[in-house]
N, C-alpha and C positions, 0 to 999 in steps of 0.2 A: 317426022316431031312424035317424042312420047305421047303428047298430049292426042294427036291425030289419031295413034296408034289404039288406045284405051278408048277415044271416041268414035271408034269404027266397030270392037269387038261385037259382038252378036248378044253377049250375053251383059255385055254393058247397056248396050241401045235396049236391051230387052227392059232392063230394071230401070233405065233410065224415063223411058215410055208409061211409068206407072204410078210417078211423081203426079202427088197431088197437088191440088191448088194452094193446100198450107204447108208446102215441101214435102210432104211423108212419101216416101218410099213404101208401094206393098200394101199389106192390109193390116195387117198386124204390127205388136212391136218387139215381140221376140216368136225363136221357131224359124223355120226353113223360109216358108214366104212371108218374112215378115220385113220392118225395117231395117232392126239390127244386122239380119243375114244380110241385107241388100248391100250396108255399112261393109260389110265385113268381105264381102267378095268382092267390093269396088277396090278396097283397099289393100287384100289381095292380087287381086289383077294387075294394079299399078305396081307393087311389088314384084312380080314377076315380069313383068317386060320393062323394068327398070334393069334387075339383073339381066336381062338377056341381052338390052342394048350396052352393058360393060362388057359382057360376054365377047359378042361380036367381035371380028375385026375391023 
């Protein structure tokens, strides 16, 4: 299942493990090590896995 693939990904786990009590990810708003960067990585990871699932026989 796609959701399980995403949740088992090491990079995704690393980002999700940084979630604060208020829901924010990582430390800042903008930049590499930031909430913005984390959301972008999660969206790109999902897109890559979806494309991979569509291409596989």
